[in-house]
C-alpha positions, 0 to 999 in steps of 0.5 A, spaced: 500 499 500 502 506 498 502 512 502 499 519 501 496 525 503 489 526 499 488 533 501 495 536 499 495 531 493 488 534 491 491 541 489 495 538 484 489 533 481 488 528 485 480 526 485 477 520 489 475 517 483 483 517 480 485 515 487 481 509 486 484 507 480 491 508 483 490 504 488 488 498 484 494 498 480 500 500 486 504 494 487 509 496 492 510 500 499 512 507 496 509 514 496 505 517 491 507 523 487 505 527 481 510 528 475 511 535 474 517 536 469 521 530 465 529 531 465 534 527 461 537 524 467 531 525 472 524 527 473 521 532 478 516 530 482 510 534 486 507 532 492 502 538 493 507 542 497 514 540 495 518 538 488 523 533 489 528 530 484 527 523 483 532 518 479 530 512 475 535 506 474 537 506 466 533 499 465 527 502 468 528 509 464 529 504 457 523 500 459 519 507 460 521 510 453 519 504 450 512 505 452 512 512 449 515 515 455 514 518 462 510 524 461 508 531 465 502 529 469 503 522 470 502 519 477 507 515 480 510 511 486 517 513 489 521 511 495 527 514 498 533 510 500 538 511 506 542 516 502 536 521 502 535 520 494 528 519 491 527 513 486 522 512 482 519 505 483 512 505 479 508 509 474 501 508 474 497 507 468 494 514 466 486 515 465 488 519 458 494 521 455 495 526 449 499 523 444 503 525 437 507 522 432 514 524 431 518 524 424 519 517 424 512 515 426 513 513 433 508 515 438 511 521 444 507 522 450 506 529 451 502 529 458 497 525 462 491 525 466 488 531 463 481 534 463 481 540 459 486 542 453 486 550 452 487 551 444 490 557 444 491 561 437 492 569 437 488 573 433 494 576 429 498 574 423 499 567 425 491 565 425 490 558 422 484 554 422 487 548 419 492 548 425 487 549 430 483 543 427 489 538 428 490 540 435 482 539 436 483 532 433 489 530 437 485 532 444 479 529 442 482 523 440 485 522 447 478 523 450 480 531 453 475 536 453 478 542 448 476 549 449 478 554 443 482 560 446 483 566 441 488 570 445 490 577 443 483 580 443 485 587 444 490 586 438 484 584 433 480 589 430 473 585 430 474 579 435 467 576 434 468 575 426 474 571 428 470 567 433 464 566 428 469 564 423 472 558 428 464 556 430 462 556 423 469 551 422 468 547 428 463 542 431 457 547 434 458 544 441 466 547 441 467 552 446 470 558 443 473 564 447 476 571 445 480 574 451 486 578 452 492 574 456 494 580 460 488 581 462 485 577 469 479 579 468 478 577 461 482 570 463 476 570 468 472 567 462 476 560 464 473 560 471 469 554 469 474 549 467 479 552 473 475 548 479 479 543 484 482 538 482 482 539 475 488 538 470 489 543 464 494 543 459 495 549 454 497 547 447 499 552 441 504 554 436 510 559 439 508 566 440 500 565 441 501 567 448 501 561 452 506 563 457 503 570 457 496 566 459 499 561 464 502 567 468 496 570 468 492 564 471 498 563 476 498 570 478 505 571 477 511 571 472 513 563 472 514 563 465 518 567 460 515 570 455 517 574 448 516 578 442 513 575 435 516 577 428 513 583 425 512 580 418 508 573 420 506 574 428 510 567 429 514 567 436 520 563 438 520 558 443 521 561 450 518 555 453 523 549 453 520 544 457 513 541 459 511 543 467 506 542 472 504 548 476 498 549 481 493 554 480 490 559 486 484 556 485 485 549 486 486 546 479 493 545 476 496 547 469 501 544 464 504 549 460 508 546 454 513 549 448 510 551 442 509 546 436 510 548 428 509 541 426 503 537 429 502 530 427 497 527 432 496 520 433 489 518 430 486 513 427 480 513 422 474 512 428 478 518 432 478 523 426 471 521 424 469 524 431 473 530 430 470 531 423 463 529 425 459 534 420 463 530 414 461 523 417 454 525 418 453 528 411 457 522 408 451 518 410 447 522 405 451 521 399 449 518 393 454 513 392 456 509 399 463 509 397 463 517 395 470 520 396 467 527 396 471 529 390 468 529 383 462 524 384 455 526 383 450 526 388 456 528 394 452 531 400 458 533 403 462 538 398 456 543 398 456 544 405 462 543 408 468 548 407 473 546 401 479 547 406 476 543 412 475 538 407 482 538 404 485 538 411 480 532 413 483 528 407 490 530 409 489 528 416 486 522 413 492 520 409 496 521 415 492 516 420 492 511 415 500 512 414 500 511 422 496 505 422 501 501 417 506 497 420 514 498 418 514 493 413 508 496 410 511 503 410 517 500 407 513 496 402 510 503 400 516 507 399 519 502 394 513 503 390 514 510 390 521 510 388 519 505 382 514 510 380 519 516 381 524 512 377 519 510 371 517 517 371 524 520 370 526 515 365 520 517 361 522 524 361 529 522 359 526 519 353 521 525 351 528 530 351 531 525 347 
């Protein structure tokens, strides 16, 4: 049986339901902590009041990395040795995990045990609905509630028009807010998601105002902020690692570095849930196998925004590639190599 102080751990996201789940998994007599940061050679663990550095045996680290790694937000068991060093004993299986794929198609865990994802997009020159749809697909696939936060509303001439554009593009039930991340009163719109025991994660590209929003919610400048480029409103990485922070109201917040290239870890079913308008309309198409391209009687094309449809097909291709085995990917690469070689030979013959 592990030891814990519920009143303290509740300030970093422990709930009675979650505790019951963790109790069923414990395999050793240790203390319960939550991972607040992950470094190359150690992790930081939080007990609701203090952080402490915890080490892992090399074999244990390798095993965790093979299982998509240890992530901020994980609940773990750790014990202290006679020398006063803390060692990780067990990672407890998370309720949910936010995943993406790297350039090699491998899964990477961003964070775990999250209730709400604040998807931040600036109302400036870096406003991008396709990117926003990618974030929505990723968090919904992990069974996390998305809340769209349109930041820098004070720098936008007509934030209501931008909100309307997002609402027309995304499912109707999605919450969309426009706020000024520097203004505590404006950020008060997020109060419904900041209750005791709630865990939020802030996601978005560099320069959209994630760290500014985090600092305002925390009530202090914990995260470094920076300016964006004048020509396209893109920012640099001021946040370099994911980290968990306690909020004054009893919730906790995971801040993350900005991302430019995002490949969500999706399958076709999860993608259909995020683009439920397309899936619903597809049932009305004249042909059961309609691809929504040039087929007559398509019920999707006349209704769904063409750019949204294009983004859906792009994500669908990525999802199918992600579900392929290594052998299948190599076979597909061989096919494309043969086709490219044949095309080059044909072009050479035409030139001759």
